[in-house]
GULOLO-657221 format. One record per residue (C-alpha): x, y, z; residue in one letter; residue number from 1. Coordinates in pm, 1 decimal, decimal comma. Example, Ala and Ser with C-alpha at 12.3 -4.5 7.8 and 13.67 -1.06 7.14 Angstrom:
BEGIN
+----------+----------+----------+-------+--------+
|     east |    north |       up | vexdo | zadren |
+----------+----------+----------+-------+--------+
|   1230,0 |   -450,0 |    780,0 |     A |      1 |
|   1367,0 |   -106,0 |    714,0 |     S |      2 |
+----------+----------+----------+-------+--------+
//
This chain:
BEGIN
+----------+----------+----------+-------+--------+
|     east |    north |       up | vexdo | zadren |
+----------+----------+----------+-------+--------+
|   1545,9 |    682,8 |   4546,3 |     M |      1 |
|   1497,7 |    398,0 |   4301,1 |     S |      2 |
|   1761,0 |    124,1 |   4300,2 |     R |      3 |
|   1693,9 |     73,2 |   3929,3 |     I |      4 |
|   1819,1 |    269,3 |   3629,6 |     A |      5 |
|   1685,1 |    245,3 |   3275,1 |     L |      6 |
|   1913,6 |    318,8 |   2982,5 |     L |      7 |
|   1855,9 |    385,4 |   2611,8 |     H |      8 |
|   2090,7 |    478,9 |   2326,0 |     D |      9 |
|   1921,0 |    811,2 |   2243,5 |     Y |     10 |
|   1574,9 |    959,6 |   2201,1 |     F |     11 |
|   1580,3 |   1120,9 |   1857,7 |     V |     12 |
|   1291,7 |    933,7 |   1691,4 |     Q |     13 |
|   1005,1 |    706,3 |   1788,8 |     M |     14 |
|   1007,3 |    340,5 |   1688,5 |     G |     15 |
|   1000,9 |    -10,5 |   1829,6 |     G |     16 |
|   1302,8 |     47,3 |   2054,5 |     A |     17 |
|   1138,9 |    348,2 |   2215,7 |     E |     18 |
|    815,5 |    150,6 |   2258,7 |     A |     19 |
|   1013,3 |    -96,9 |   2469,0 |     V |     20 |
|   1141,6 |    189,4 |   2685,6 |     V |     21 |
|    783,4 |    308,5 |   2735,9 |     E |     22 |
|    689,7 |    -29,9 |   2879,9 |     V |     23 |
|   1006,1 |    -37,8 |   3092,8 |     L |     24 |
|    898,2 |    299,1 |   3231,4 |     H |     25 |
|    556,6 |    149,0 |   3315,3 |     D |     26 |
|    734,1 |   -133,7 |   3498,3 |     L |     27 |
|    968,2 |     94,3 |   3691,7 |     F |     28 |
|    805,8 |    441,0 |   3698,6 |     P |     29 |
|   1046,5 |    573,1 |   3963,4 |     L |     30 |
|   1358,9 |    469,2 |   3776,8 |     A |     31 |
|   1546,3 |    748,4 |   3597,3 |     P |     32 |
|   1609,4 |    696,2 |   3228,2 |     I |     33 |
|   1969,6 |    763,6 |   3128,1 |     Y |     34 |
|   2057,6 |    834,4 |   2766,9 |     T |     35 |
|   2300,5 |   1028,6 |   2549,8 |     T |     36 |
|   2069,0 |   1271,2 |   2367,7 |     V |     37 |
|   1701,0 |   1368,6 |   2397,9 |     V |     38 |
|   1479,0 |   1545,9 |   2144,9 |     A |     39 |
|   1185,3 |   1621,7 |   2380,2 |     P |     40 |
|    936,8 |   1723,9 |   2109,3 |     H |     41 |
|    970,7 |   1379,0 |   1948,8 |     R |     42 |
|    878,9 |   1190,5 |   2265,0 |     L |     43 |
|    531,6 |   1055,0 |   2346,4 |     P |     44 |
|    362,8 |   1218,5 |   2648,6 |     P |     45 |
|    441,7 |    927,0 |   2877,8 |     K |     46 |
|    817,9 |    958,5 |   2826,1 |     L |     47 |
|    809,6 |   1337,9 |   2847,3 |     R |     48 |
|    692,0 |   1294,1 |   3205,7 |     E |     49 |
|    972,5 |   1051,0 |   3290,4 |     A |     50 |
|   1293,3 |   1151,9 |   3467,3 |     E |     51 |
|   1525,7 |   1172,7 |   3166,9 |     L |     52 |
|   1897,6 |   1219,5 |   3227,6 |     R |     53 |
|   2088,8 |   1290,9 |   2904,8 |     P |     54 |
|   2467,9 |   1298,1 |   2887,2 |     S |     55 |
|   2694,5 |   1595,6 |   2818,0 |     W |     56 |
|   2629,5 |   1538,7 |   2447,4 |     M |     57 |
|   2295,2 |   1714,4 |   2490,9 |     Q |     58 |
|   2483,7 |   2047,1 |   2486,2 |     K |     59 |
|   2663,0 |   1986,4 |   2156,1 |     L |     60 |
|   2575,4 |   2226,1 |   1869,5 |     P |     61 |
|   2267,7 |   2126,6 |   1665,8 |     A |     62 |
|   2271,2 |   1782,9 |   1829,9 |     I |     63 |
|   1911,1 |   1699,0 |   1738,4 |     E |     64 |
|   1978,8 |   1756,5 |   1369,7 |     R |     65 |
|   2330,6 |   1615,9 |   1346,9 |     Y |     66 |
|   2319,9 |   1343,4 |   1611,1 |     Y |     67 |
|   2453,2 |   1086,4 |   1361,8 |     R |     68 |
|   2755,8 |   1300,2 |   1277,9 |     H |     69 |
|   2875,5 |   1278,2 |   1637,8 |     Y |     70 |
|   2885,5 |    897,4 |   1630,8 |     F |     71 |
|   3245,6 |    871,2 |   1753,5 |     L |     72 |
|   3154,5 |   1053,4 |   2077,4 |     L |     73 |
|   2878,5 |    819,4 |   2195,1 |     Y |     74 |
|   3110,7 |    561,2 |   2356,6 |     P |     75 |
|   3258,4 |    829,8 |   2583,7 |     W |     76 |
|   2914,7 |    969,5 |   2660,7 |     A |     77 |
|   2776,0 |    629,4 |   2762,9 |     V |     78 |
|   3078,8 |    543,1 |   2974,8 |     E |     79 |
|   3056,1 |    880,0 |   3150,2 |     S |     80 |
|   2707,8 |    808,6 |   3287,3 |     L |     81 |
|   2723,1 |    758,4 |   3663,8 |     D |     82 |
|   2527,2 |    440,8 |   3740,4 |     L |     83 |
|   2719,0 |    353,6 |   4057,5 |     S |     84 |
|   2413,2 |    391,1 |   4284,4 |     H |     85 |
|   2196,7 |    124,6 |   4115,3 |     Y |     86 |
|   2148,3 |   -245,1 |   4182,3 |     D |     87 |
|   1972,1 |   -316,1 |   3852,1 |     L |     88 |
|   2030,0 |   -157,3 |   3511,7 |     I |     89 |
|   1795,1 |   -242,0 |   3224,9 |     V |     90 |
|   1913,1 |   -108,5 |   2890,4 |     S |     91 |
|   1744,8 |    -87,2 |   2551,4 |     S |     92 |
|   2015,8 |    -89,6 |   2288,5 |     S |     93 |
|   2089,8 |   -123,8 |   1920,0 |     S |     94 |
|   2408,0 |     76,0 |   1960,0 |     G |     95 |
|   2587,2 |    218,2 |   2259,6 |     Y |     96 |
|   2384,0 |    174,5 |   2579,3 |     A |     97 |
|   2511,0 |   -176,3 |   2650,3 |     K |     98 |
|   2858,1 |    -25,9 |   2714,2 |     G |     99 |
|   2752,1 |    159,4 |   3030,2 |     A |    100 |
|   2964,1 |     90,9 |   3338,2 |     R |    101 |
|   2807,9 |    -44,0 |   3655,2 |     K |    102 |
|   2933,4 |   -100,6 |   4006,1 |     R |    103 |
|   3054,1 |   -443,1 |   4118,5 |     I |    104 |
|   2760,4 |   -658,3 |   4223,1 |     G |    105 |
|   2498,8 |   -474,5 |   4018,3 |     A |    106 |
|   2304,6 |   -659,0 |   3747,3 |     V |    107 |
|   2281,0 |   -526,7 |   3391,5 |     H |    108 |
|   2014,7 |   -675,8 |   3162,2 |     V |    109 |
|   2037,1 |   -557,0 |   2801,6 |     C |    110 |
|   1735,7 |   -575,8 |   2571,5 |     Y |    111 |
|   1917,3 |   -580,6 |   2237,1 |     C |    112 |
|   1730,5 |   -481,2 |   1921,4 |     H |    113 |
|   2031,2 |   -575,5 |   1705,7 |     T |    114 |
|   2409,7 |   -556,2 |   1728,2 |     P |    115 |
|   2537,7 |   -221,0 |   1604,5 |     M |    116 |
|   2443,0 |   -243,6 |   1237,2 |     R |    117 |
|   2670,2 |     26,9 |   1103,6 |     W |    118 |
|   2984,6 |   -152,3 |   1221,1 |     V |    119 |
|   2889,6 |   -521,0 |   1191,2 |     W |    120 |
|   2670,4 |   -512,3 |    880,1 |     R |    121 |
|   2836,5 |   -218,0 |    710,5 |     Y |    122 |
|   2749,1 |   -297,5 |    348,1 |     E |    123 |
|   2387,3 |   -355,4 |    439,6 |     D |    124 |
|   2379,3 |    -32,4 |    639,9 |     Y |    125 |
|   2527,6 |    196,2 |    373,8 |     V |    126 |
|   2291,5 |     44,9 |    118,6 |     E |    127 |
|   1999,6 |    122,9 |    346,3 |     R |    128 |
|   2113,1 |    480,2 |    403,0 |     E |    129 |
|   2203,5 |    542,9 |     35,3 |     A |    130 |
|   2544,9 |    690,4 |    118,1 |     F |    131 |
|   2751,9 |    846,0 |   -158,0 |     G |    132 |
|   3089,3 |    714,5 |   -281,9 |     P |    133 |
|   3295,8 |    951,9 |    -63,4 |     F |    134 |
|   3125,1 |    835,3 |    255,6 |     T |    135 |
|   3146,8 |    470,7 |    148,8 |     R |    136 |
|   3522,4 |    504,8 |    102,5 |     Q |    137 |
|   3619,1 |    680,1 |    425,3 |     F |    138 |
|   3357,9 |    568,3 |    678,8 |     L |    139 |
|   3512,5 |    218,5 |    727,3 |     P |    140 |
|   3836,9 |    380,9 |    844,1 |     L |    141 |
|   3648,5 |    564,5 |   1118,4 |     L |    142 |
|   3446,3 |    258,8 |   1216,7 |     L |    143 |
|   3742,5 |     28,8 |   1283,5 |     A |    144 |
|   3797,7 |    162,6 |   1634,5 |     G |    145 |
|   3425,2 |    173,2 |   1702,6 |     L |    146 |
|   3399,4 |   -195,7 |   1616,8 |     R |    147 |
|   3666,9 |   -282,7 |   1875,3 |     R |    148 |
|   3490,2 |    -68,9 |   2135,9 |     W |    149 |
|   3153,3 |   -225,4 |   2058,1 |     D |    150 |
|   3281,9 |   -580,3 |   2109,6 |     W |    151 |
|   3431,7 |   -483,0 |   2447,6 |     R |    152 |
|   3113,0 |   -297,9 |   2541,5 |     A |    153 |
|   2907,9 |   -606,5 |   2457,0 |     A |    154 |
|   3081,0 |   -794,9 |   2737,9 |     Q |    155 |
|   2945,9 |   -550,9 |   3001,1 |     Q |    156 |
|   2585,4 |   -675,5 |   3042,2 |     P |    157 |
|   2525,1 |   -976,9 |   3262,7 |     D |    158 |
|   2230,3 |  -1097,4 |   3054,8 |     Y |    159 |
|   2098,0 |  -1036,9 |   2705,0 |     Y |    160 |
|   1741,2 |  -1038,8 |   2580,6 |     I |    161 |
|   1694,6 |  -1034,1 |   2202,0 |     A |    162 |
|   1383,9 |   -910,9 |   2023,4 |     N |    163 |
|   1388,8 |  -1204,3 |   1776,8 |     S |    164 |
|   1562,2 |  -1533,3 |   1712,9 |     Q |    165 |
|   1750,9 |  -1375,7 |   1423,7 |     I |    166 |
|   1894,1 |  -1108,8 |   1654,5 |     V |    167 |
|   1979,0 |  -1371,3 |   1917,7 |     A |    168 |
|   2182,9 |  -1554,2 |   1655,4 |     E |    169 |
|   2364,3 |  -1231,5 |   1564,7 |     R |    170 |
|   2442,7 |  -1165,1 |   1931,3 |     I |    171 |
|   2591,5 |  -1515,1 |   1959,2 |     K |    172 |
|   2788,0 |  -1487,6 |   1635,1 |     Q |    173 |
|   2922,3 |  -1134,6 |   1683,2 |     I |    174 |
|   2954,8 |  -1095,0 |   2058,8 |     Y |    175 |
|   2983,8 |  -1457,8 |   2170,3 |     G |    176 |
|   2695,9 |  -1404,8 |   2414,7 |     R |    177 |
|   2379,3 |  -1605,6 |   2472,5 |     E |    178 |
|   2041,5 |  -1433,2 |   2464,5 |     A |    179 |
|   1686,3 |  -1532,2 |   2538,7 |     I |    180 |
|   1416,1 |  -1411,8 |   2300,7 |     V |    181 |
|   1130,6 |  -1193,1 |   2422,7 |     I |    182 |
|    951,2 |  -1024,2 |   2130,0 |     P |    183 |
|    882,4 |   -651,7 |   2175,9 |     P |    184 |
|    534,1 |   -539,6 |   2277,9 |     P |    185 |
|    240,8 |   -413,1 |   2078,7 |     I |    186 |
|    -66,6 |   -249,6 |   2229,1 |     N |    187 |
|   -338,9 |   -473,8 |   2091,8 |     V |    188 |
|   -613,2 |   -259,6 |   2246,8 |     N |    189 |
|   -521,5 |     31,6 |   2017,4 |     R |    190 |
|   -671,3 |   -163,3 |   1726,2 |     F |    191 |
|  -1022,1 |   -291,2 |   1667,9 |     H |    192 |
|  -1131,4 |   -518,3 |   1379,4 |     P |    193 |
|  -1424,4 |   -401,2 |   1169,4 |     T |    194 |
|  -1647,8 |   -577,3 |    918,5 |     E |    195 |
|  -1604,9 |   -299,2 |    662,6 |     S |    196 |
|  -1317,8 |   -327,5 |    416,7 |     E |    197 |
|  -1178,2 |    -55,9 |    194,0 |     G |    198 |
|  -1034,9 |   -104,7 |   -154,1 |     D |    199 |
|   -681,3 |     12,1 |    -66,9 |     Y |    200 |
|   -355,1 |   -142,9 |     48,7 |     Y |    201 |
|   -160,2 |     17,8 |    328,8 |     L |    202 |
|    197,7 |    107,6 |    414,9 |     V |    203 |
|    276,4 |    223,5 |    771,1 |     L |    204 |
|    640,7 |    319,5 |    784,8 |     S |    205 |
|    911,4 |    578,6 |    810,5 |     R |    206 |
|    983,4 |    685,0 |    454,3 |     L |    207 |
|   1347,7 |    585,8 |    421,0 |     V |    208 |
|   1514,7 |    398,3 |    138,2 |     A |    209 |
|   1577,0 |     64,0 |    308,9 |     Y |    210 |
|   1205,3 |     17,5 |    384,2 |     K |    211 |
|   1164,2 |    -50,7 |      7,1 |     R |    212 |
|    837,3 |    135,7 |    -19,2 |     I |    213 |
|    923,0 |    186,9 |   -385,9 |     D |    214 |
|    839,0 |   -181,4 |   -435,9 |     L |    215 |
|    492,7 |   -127,9 |   -286,4 |     A |    216 |
|    430,6 |    170,3 |   -512,3 |     I |    217 |
|    545,4 |    -13,2 |   -825,8 |     A |    218 |
|    343,7 |   -327,5 |   -744,1 |     A |    219 |
|     22,1 |   -134,5 |   -680,2 |     C |    220 |
|     68,1 |     68,1 |   -997,2 |     Q |    221 |
|    125,2 |   -250,0 |  -1196,0 |     R |    222 |
|   -199,7 |   -397,2 |  -1061,1 |     L |    223 |
|   -387,1 |    -63,5 |  -1055,9 |     K |    224 |
|   -458,4 |   -100,9 |   -683,4 |     R |    225 |
|   -500,2 |    202,2 |   -455,5 |     P |    226 |
|   -226,9 |    244,1 |   -193,0 |     L |    227 |
|   -230,9 |    461,0 |    120,7 |     V |    228 |
|    108,8 |    548,3 |    269,1 |     I |    229 |
|    122,1 |    679,4 |    627,4 |     I |    230 |
|    453,0 |    808,4 |    756,9 |     G |    231 |
|    724,7 |   1066,6 |    702,9 |     E |    232 |
|   1092,6 |   1047,8 |    618,1 |     G |    233 |
|   1382,2 |   1154,7 |    402,9 |     S |    234 |
|   1271,8 |    940,4 |    106,9 |     D |    235 |
|    926,3 |   1095,4 |     66,6 |     R |    236 |
|   1014,5 |   1332,2 |   -217,4 |     Q |    237 |
|   1167,5 |   1052,1 |   -426,1 |     R |    238 |
|    873,2 |    822,5 |   -359,5 |     L |    239 |
|    619,2 |   1088,5 |   -455,7 |     E |    240 |
|    790,8 |   1122,7 |   -793,1 |     K |    241 |
|    743,2 |    749,3 |   -850,4 |     L |    242 |
|    378,0 |    748,5 |   -750,7 |     A |    243 |
|     75,7 |    772,0 |   -977,9 |     G |    244 |
|   -269,7 |    909,7 |   -892,9 |     P |    245 |
|   -383,6 |    595,8 |   -706,4 |     Q |    246 |
|   -107,6 |    639,4 |   -445,6 |     I |    247 |
|   -190,5 |    868,5 |   -150,2 |     R |    248 |
|     66,2 |   1005,6 |     95,4 |     F |    249 |
|    -93,8 |   1104,5 |    426,2 |     L |    250 |
|    222,7 |   1189,6 |    618,8 |     G |    251 |
|    242,2 |   1126,2 |    992,4 |     R |    252 |
|    -99,6 |   1060,6 |   1148,6 |     Q |    253 |
|   -230,5 |   1027,2 |   1505,7 |     P |    254 |
|   -298,1 |    686,3 |   1653,2 |     G |    255 |
|   -674,0 |    681,9 |   1597,9 |     D |    256 |
|   -631,4 |    759,1 |   1227,0 |     V |    257 |
|   -368,1 |    485,4 |   1194,7 |     V |    258 |
|   -601,7 |    238,8 |   1367,3 |     A |    259 |
|   -885,1 |    330,8 |   1128,3 |     H |    260 |
|   -678,4 |    273,2 |    816,7 |     Y |    261 |
|   -530,9 |    -48,4 |    959,6 |     A |    262 |
|   -876,9 |   -194,6 |   1023,7 |     A |    263 |
|  -1015,7 |   -104,7 |    681,4 |     S |    264 |
|   -726,7 |   -187,3 |    447,3 |     C |    265 |
|   -717,1 |   -495,1 |    224,9 |     R |    266 |
|   -372,6 |   -578,0 |    363,8 |     A |    267 |
|    -52,9 |   -420,6 |    494,0 |     L |    268 |
|    239,7 |   -418,3 |    252,4 |     L |    269 |
|    569,4 |   -482,6 |    434,4 |     F |    270 |
|    836,4 |   -493,8 |    163,0 |     P |    271 |
|   1154,2 |   -422,3 |    363,4 |     G |    272 |
|   1369,8 |   -636,3 |    591,3 |     E |    273 |
|   1341,8 |   -554,0 |    962,8 |     E |    274 |
|   1505,4 |   -697,0 |   1274,4 |     D |    275 |
|   1154,9 |   -752,5 |   1411,5 |     F |    276 |
|    881,6 |   -522,6 |   1279,0 |     G |    277 |
|    587,6 |   -432,6 |   1501,5 |     L |    278 |
|    359,5 |   -302,0 |   1228,0 |     T |    279 |
|    252,3 |   -640,3 |   1082,1 |     P |    280 |
|    132,0 |   -749,7 |   1425,1 |     L |    281 |
|    -52,8 |   -423,4 |   1482,4 |     E |    282 |
|   -238,3 |   -465,9 |   1154,6 |     V |    283 |
|   -315,0 |   -827,1 |   1249,3 |     N |    284 |
|   -461,4 |   -687,2 |   1573,7 |     A |    285 |
|   -690,7 |   -478,2 |   1353,0 |     A |    286 |
|   -804,6 |   -797,4 |   1179,5 |     G |    287 |
|   -620,7 |   -753,2 |    851,2 |     R |    288 |
|   -349,7 |   -968,0 |    683,1 |     P |    289 |
|      9,4 |   -879,0 |    591,0 |     V |    290 |
|    203,1 |   -919,0 |    267,2 |     I |    291 |
|    567,7 |   -935,1 |    371,9 |     A |    292 |
|    911,3 |   -992,9 |    223,7 |     Y |    293 |
|   1033,7 |  -1327,9 |    357,5 |     R |    294 |
|   1334,5 |  -1203,3 |    555,0 |     A |    295 |
|   1430,4 |  -1077,2 |    899,6 |     G |    296 |
|   1183,5 |  -1060,4 |   1185,9 |     G |    297 |
|    878,2 |  -1103,4 |    961,4 |     A |    298 |
|    965,5 |  -1473,0 |    929,7 |     T |    299 |
|    899,3 |  -1503,4 |   1305,3 |     E |    300 |
|    574,2 |  -1306,3 |   1318,5 |     T |    301 |
|    390,8 |  -1375,2 |    991,1 |     V |    302 |
|    234,3 |  -1719,4 |    947,8 |     V |    303 |
|    209,4 |  -1786,2 |    574,3 |     D |    304 |
|   -150,5 |  -1851,5 |    470,9 |     G |    305 |
|   -282,6 |  -1778,3 |    822,5 |     V |    306 |
|   -188,6 |  -1418,8 |    907,4 |     T |    307 |
|    -50,4 |  -1315,0 |    571,7 |     G |    308 |
|    153,6 |  -1416,8 |    268,4 |     V |    309 |
|    523,0 |  -1388,6 |    183,4 |     F |    310 |
|    707,4 |  -1294,4 |   -132,5 |     F |    311 |
|   1060,9 |  -1426,8 |   -175,9 |     D |    312 |
|   1232,9 |  -1181,8 |   -411,9 |     Q |    313 |
|   1270,0 |   -806,8 |   -338,9 |     P |    314 |
|   1103,1 |   -707,8 |   -665,4 |     T |    315 |
|    777,6 |   -533,9 |   -750,5 |     S |    316 |
|    677,9 |   -831,9 |   -964,8 |     G |    317 |
|    710,1 |  -1075,7 |   -674,7 |     A |    318 |
|    514,2 |   -839,5 |   -451,6 |     L |    319 |
|    241,3 |   -802,0 |   -715,2 |     A |    320 |
|    204,6 |  -1180,7 |   -734,1 |     E |    321 |
|    175,6 |  -1195,8 |   -354,2 |     A |    322 |
|    -96,4 |   -930,1 |   -361,1 |     I |    323 |
|   -297,0 |  -1143,8 |   -604,5 |     E |    324 |
|   -249,8 |  -1451,4 |   -383,8 |     R |    325 |
|   -369,3 |  -1250,1 |    -85,5 |     C |    326 |
|   -682,1 |  -1144,2 |   -275,5 |     E |    327 |
|   -768,7 |  -1504,8 |   -354,2 |     S |    328 |
|   -754,6 |  -1603,6 |     13,7 |     H |    329 |
|  -1028,9 |  -1569,6 |    275,2 |     S |    330 |
|   -899,0 |  -1417,0 |    600,6 |     W |    331 |
|  -1039,0 |  -1480,8 |    948,1 |     D |    332 |
|  -1036,9 |  -1154,9 |   1146,4 |     R |    333 |
|  -1073,1 |  -1339,6 |   1476,4 |     H |    334 |
|   -776,1 |  -1564,3 |   1399,4 |     Q |    335 |
|   -562,8 |  -1266,9 |   1297,0 |     L |    336 |
|   -649,2 |  -1088,9 |   1622,3 |     R |    337 |
|   -569,5 |  -1396,0 |   1830,1 |     Q |    338 |
|   -226,1 |  -1419,0 |   1668,7 |     H |    339 |
|   -148,9 |  -1056,5 |   1753,3 |     A |    340 |
|   -257,0 |  -1106,0 |   2113,5 |     E |    341 |
|     40,2 |  -1340,1 |   2163,6 |     K |    342 |
|    260,1 |  -1028,5 |   2133,8 |     F |    343 |
|     52,0 |   -792,9 |   2347,8 |     D |    344 |
|    229,5 |   -568,1 |   2597,1 |     R |    345 |
|     85,7 |   -770,6 |   2886,7 |     R |    346 |
|    254,5 |  -1083,1 |   2749,5 |     V |    347 |
|    580,3 |   -890,0 |   2711,5 |     F |    348 |
|    557,8 |   -763,7 |   3070,2 |     I |    349 |
|    490,6 |  -1115,4 |   3202,3 |     S |    350 |
|    786,5 |  -1263,5 |   3017,7 |     R |    351 |
|   1022,3 |   -983,8 |   3115,8 |     L |    352 |
|    915,3 |   -987,9 |   3480,4 |     L |    353 |
|    947,6 |  -1364,9 |   3490,0 |     N |    354 |
|   1308,9 |  -1334,6 |   3376,3 |     F |    355 |
|   1392,3 |  -1041,1 |   3603,6 |     L |    356 |
|   1252,1 |  -1230,1 |   3902,3 |     R |    357 |
|   1521,5 |  -1490,4 |   3839,7 |     C |    358 |
|   1823,1 |  -1264,7 |   3785,5 |     V |    359 |
|   1759,1 |   -933,1 |   3962,2 |     A |    360 |
|   1764,1 |   -845,4 |   4333,2 |     P |    361 |
|   1425,6 |   -903,8 |   4494,5 |     A |    362 |
|   1423,3 |   -547,0 |   4625,7 |     S |    363 |
|   1423,9 |   -419,6 |   4268,0 |     C |    364 |
|   1130,7 |   -634,6 |   4161,0 |     I |    365 |
|    941,4 |   -497,2 |   4460,2 |     A |    366 |
|    943,3 |   -157,7 |   4284,8 |     E |    367 |
|    711,5 |   -289,4 |   4010,8 |     V |    368 |
|    361,2 |   -141,9 |   4058,2 |     P |    369 |
|    114,5 |   -395,0 |   4198,4 |     A |    370 |
|   -115,1 |   -368,0 |   3895,4 |     W |    371 |
|    168,5 |   -489,2 |   3673,2 |     L |    372 |
|    251,9 |   -794,9 |   3881,7 |     Q |    373 |
|    114,2 |  -1031,2 |   3619,2 |     L |    374 |
|    118,1 |  -1411,8 |   3632,5 |     P |    375 |
|    438,1 |  -1580,8 |   3523,2 |     E |    376 |
|    471,5 |  -1713,4 |   3171,1 |     V |    377 |
|    571,4 |  -2077,0 |   3149,2 |     E |    378 |
|    822,6 |  -2218,8 |   3093,4 |     P |    379 |
|   1056,6 |  -2004,4 |   3299,4 |     S |    380 |
|   1253,8 |  -1766,8 |   3078,3 |     E |    381 |
|   1563,1 |  -1830,9 |   3288,7 |     K |    382 |
|   1526,4 |  -2206,1 |   3239,0 |     T |    383 |
|   1503,6 |  -2151,6 |   2863,9 |     R |    384 |
|   1810,0 |  -1928,3 |   2875,3 |     F |    385 |
|   2030,2 |  -2181,1 |   3049,3 |     F |    386 |
|   1897,9 |  -2465,5 |   2835,9 |     E |    387 |
|   2002,1 |  -2270,3 |   2524,2 |     S |    388 |
|   2344,3 |  -2203,9 |   2677,8 |     S |    389 |
|   2428,4 |  -2570,1 |   2724,4 |     Q |    390 |
+----------+----------+----------+-------+--------+
//
């Protein structure tokens, strides 16, 4: 039996947080993965083969469809998970998982994607989700207790890892906890630069309102530039009504198709604000630049004039101007690829293992497969953590 448990908020969609869990599963393949809710058909093959242990919430009516409506039950579900047999707990959390209870003497390391947005950045969250006036009026009353629980839950982990410096600052401000920064992983080898270049711009994203894909559509229509949009989501119907004939919606596509379009586009358009954002780095790995809104995690991954260009106002006009600046610049595919390689999954594994070697029981680190025992990254992540704490 493994002495390690992995923990994630819920598996109801695939994104950057779930990509982190995939790598954690590679690190500790024998460790069970505890969670509140699982939608098996939405998981990648690797996680379908893992030992997933959902909570009692899995049996709630229509849980896969209405998982957000049950939000007041997640604290009880997480606290009900029995983790008393484990020496090391590694959680991936932007919500509830950090509140899991452990036995005395066990070590809990939380990889935090952001503090719970819907209670700590409420106005930003409801704007993103386009809630109606009724929900806007009554939801804060329900969230008051959840906010108190979340602060208490945030004191449970022994150590925090943040996915970006911005998130580390939020963790310090909201929870009063220090965090080291280890950016999430991308699989650089999925992407391959090519000398051929298409005439289109690219959006790779879930189609939801806060991603601001409407800005990309408006900017490309203003400049009469073709735009390819890959992804699905609740905002697709609205976006299609905004789009002219030069805008193509391809829906969700397999990895090889995504890699093809990433390598051949003129640039990726990244008009929303994200806590980190893996997609710009993946497109850099394919040898293409990024045009990003200067906010959130993009400010830590896009190098202006080297791997892409920024625009400073969330307007289609500002984005259109950035597109024209991008077209006047000559981009070095090799340099773009080298930048992305700094965020490769092997780098992530090295940094994470380096930190876990310092804080976790040696017997737990011994469970890491030999082929993943990569060289340490210098300087020591633990040294950096304690330096930042002083």
